[in-house]
C-alpha positions as CSV (number, residue, x, y, z in Angstrom):
1,M,-84.9,115.6,151.9
2,S,-85.7,117.7,155.0
3,T,-87.1,121.2,155.2
4,A,-86.8,123.4,158.3
5,P,-90.3,124.8,159.5
6,F,-91.2,128.1,158.4
7,E,-91.5,130.3,161.5
8,E,-93.1,133.7,160.8
9,R,-91.8,136.4,163.3
10,R,-94.0,139.2,163.7
11,S,-92.7,142.5,164.8
12,S,-94.3,144.3,167.7
13,G,-96.0,147.5,167.6
14,A,-92.9,149.4,169.3
15,E,-90.7,147.8,166.8
16,T,-92.7,148.9,164.0
17,A,-93.0,152.6,165.4
18,A,-89.1,152.3,165.9
19,G,-88.8,151.7,162.1
20,F,-91.1,154.7,161.1
21,L,-89.6,157.1,163.7
22,A,-86.1,156.2,162.3
23,A,-87.5,157.0,158.7
24,I,-89.0,160.3,159.7
25,S,-85.6,161.3,161.5
26,L,-83.5,160.5,158.4
27,T,-85.9,162.5,156.3
28,A,-85.7,165.4,158.8
29,S,-82.0,165.0,158.7
30,A,-81.7,165.4,154.8
31,I,-83.9,168.3,155.0
32,A,-81.7,170.0,157.7
33,L,-78.8,169.9,155.4
34,V,-80.6,172.6,153.2
35,Y,-83.1,174.4,155.2
36,R,-82.7,175.7,158.6
37,P,-80.4,173.1,160.3
38,L,-80.8,174.5,163.9
39,R,-84.5,173.9,163.8
40,L,-84.6,170.5,162.3
41,A,-81.4,168.7,163.1
42,P,-82.2,168.5,167.0
43,F,-85.8,167.4,166.2
44,A,-84.2,164.7,164.0
45,I,-81.6,163.6,166.5
46,L,-84.4,163.5,169.3
47,I,-86.7,161.2,167.1
48,A,-83.7,159.1,166.3
49,L,-82.9,158.5,170.0
50,I,-86.6,157.7,170.7
51,A,-86.4,155.2,167.8
52,A,-83.3,153.8,169.1
53,G,-84.7,153.3,172.6
54,L,-87.8,151.3,170.9
55,A,-85.8,149.2,168.4
56,K,-84.7,145.7,169.5
57,E,-83.2,143.5,166.8
58,R,-84.9,144.3,163.5
59,H,-84.7,148.2,163.2
60,A,-81.6,148.7,165.5
61,R,-79.4,149.4,162.7
62,L,-81.6,151.8,161.1
63,A,-82.0,153.7,164.1
64,A,-78.4,153.9,164.9
65,A,-78.0,155.0,161.3
66,A,-80.5,157.7,162.1
67,V,-78.7,158.9,165.0
68,V,-75.6,159.2,163.0
69,A,-77.1,160.7,160.3
70,G,-78.8,163.5,162.4
71,S,-75.7,164.4,164.0
72,A,-73.9,164.6,160.6
73,A,-76.8,166.6,159.2
74,W,-76.5,169.1,162.2
75,L,-72.9,169.6,161.7
76,V,-72.6,169.8,157.8
77,G,-76.1,171.9,157.8
78,M,-74.5,174.6,160.2
79,A,-71.3,174.6,158.2
80,I,-73.3,175.1,154.9
81,A,-75.5,177.7,156.3
82,V,-72.6,179.5,157.8
83,L,-70.5,179.4,154.6
84,T,-73.4,180.5,152.3
85,S,-74.5,183.2,154.8
86,N,-78.0,181.5,155.1
87,P,-80.0,181.6,158.1
88,I,-79.3,178.8,160.6
89,Y,-82.7,179.1,162.5
């Protein structure tokens, strides 16, 4: 019976920051759906793009999902605000 050696891969500081930035972007995107999408959604998209630039392997999917979520939150949030006659900014 042989076992493969356990290799612990530590993430770099930039990769950890990318994960946190992507999580912040996803949170801001969710808030942009219901509260002032013109203020929050561009912030969420910008933070997601920074996270995508910092992410390598581990958090790359999360950062890509944050970019998509930010864009969708802008579009859907603007539509909701217009249809319900709420302020957009």
